[in-house]
N, C-alpha and C positions, 0 to 999 in steps of 0.2 A: 909830415902829415899832421893834421890838427889833432890835438888832444881834446877829447870831449868828456865831460864829467857832469854829474848832476849836483854840483855845488853851486852856491849862489855867486852872482857877480860881485865885484868889490863893493858896490853900493847899491842899495835899492832906491836911491834918491830919484832915479829916472824911471822907475817901474810904474806901470799902470795896470789896470785890470783888462783881461781879455774881453770882458763884456763891453768895454768902451770902444772896441775895434769894429770896423765894418764887417759884414759877412765875408767879403773877399779876403780881408786881412786876417780874420780868424781862421779861414780855410788855409791860407798860406802858412801861417804860424803852426797850425795843427799838422799840416803835411810835413813841414820841416822837423818838428819835434818827433812825430811818429816815425819818420824815416830814420832819424838819428838814433832813436831808442831801439829800433830793430837792428841797426848796424852795430851798435855798441853791445847789445845783449846777445846778439846772434839768434834771437828768438823771432822766427818768421811770423809769429802771430801779429806783430806790429804791422808788417807789410800786408798781411791778409785783411786786417781791419782797415788799413788805409785803402786798399783796393776796393773792398766791399762798399765802404761808405762813399768813396769818390765815384765809383761806377753808378751807384744808386742816385747820386746827386747830379752827375754830369752826363751819364750814359757811358757805355763801355768804350766807344771810339774816342770820345773826348778825354775820358779818364786815361786811356792808354797814351795819348799825346802829352797829357799833363804829367803823368808819372815819368815818361821819358825825359821831358824838359826838367823836371825836379831832380832826376838823377844826374843829368849833365851839370846842373847848377851846383849841386852838392859836391860833385866830383871836382869842379873848378874851384870851389871854396876850400875843400880839404887838401887838394894837391898843391895849391898855391899859398896856403895859409902862412902868414908871417907871424902868427901868434895863436895861442889857444882862444877859443870862442865860447862864451857862456851861453847856456840855454837851460830852459826848464823842462821838466817831464811833460808829456802830452796833456796830462790832466790839470796842470797848474793854472791857476787863474791870474797869474801875474805875467807881465812882459818885462824882461830885463833890457838894459841898454843895448847889448849886442843884438838881441832879437828885434828891437826897435829899428836899429840900423839896417838889418837885413830886410825888414819889411819896407823900409824907406828906399833901399837899393832897387828892389823890384818895382816899387811904385814909380821911381824916377824913370826906369826903363819903360814902363808902361805909358808914362806921360810923354815919352819921346825926348826926355832930357838926357842925352847920352853923356854930356859933360858931368852932370850931377851923378849919374850912375857910375861913371868911371872914377870920380872923386870918392864916392862911397866904397866902391870895390877896393880902392887903395887903402881903406881903413882895415881891411881884412887880409889882403894878400900882398905879396911883393909887387913892385912896379911892373915887372915883366909878366905877371899873371893877372894884373888888373883888367887888361883889355879882354881876356878870355872870360873872366868872371862877369864883367859888364855885358859881354855878348850873351853869355848863358842866362843872365838876368833878363835880357830882352826876350830870349826864347821862352823863358818861363812866364814872363809877363804876357806874351802873345798867347800862350797856351791857356793861361788863366782867363784872358779876355775871350778866347774862343769858347770857353766854358761859361761865359756870361759873368765873370767875376771882374769887376772894375775896382782898381785900387786908387787911381789917380783922381785929382780934381776936387778933393774934399776941402782943402784949404788953399785957395789961390795964392800964388806968390811964393809958396814954399813947396817945392817939389818933394813929394814923398813924405809930407808931414802927416803920418797916419793918425787920424782922429785926435784924441787929446793926449797922445804920448808926449811926455816931457822930452826935451831935446837933449839926447845924451852927448852930442858934440859940444854943448854948452855947459855940461856938468863938470865943474873943476875937480870933483872927487873921483871922476871916472877916468882913470889913466889908461889910454889906449896903447901904451908902449908895449912892445913885444914881451910876452910872458907875464903880463899883468893880470890876465884872467884865464879861466878854464872853461871849456865847453861843458855844459851840464844838461 
């Protein structure tokens, strides 16, 4: 199972501000962070806040579908994790390289780029779990789209290049080898 902690990723070279993200990207990042914070702290307040805000934004029926897809996605990520994954607390204004890749993974799935999604899934989970994470990313992407949140198409030619995020795959300081980072 994935180890998650609120320590920084190995480098902030690929970090950007959450304010540079689209509304859908900010929502996905916030959902991820809020869910993980609740899971790690055992404090249900995080999930109550997530539900309250999401239901107000998307309506109860769509929020229910989105939360179910988010849970499946995070389960696929945690169960198949080949390494710890870095994340920031819900209120942090920065995006680290792992978070950028997770945004990109769901963006690829929403854009219909199954090869890109599978390749990015493989950056987080073992080969045998990559197909499930890619599939769960597609389900989450569809639920986001159903709630009116479009992630894809912001920069043609680069599936899942969210906004102005630096490319963590091209960052030589960011080693994606197993055990090189910790979820936070």
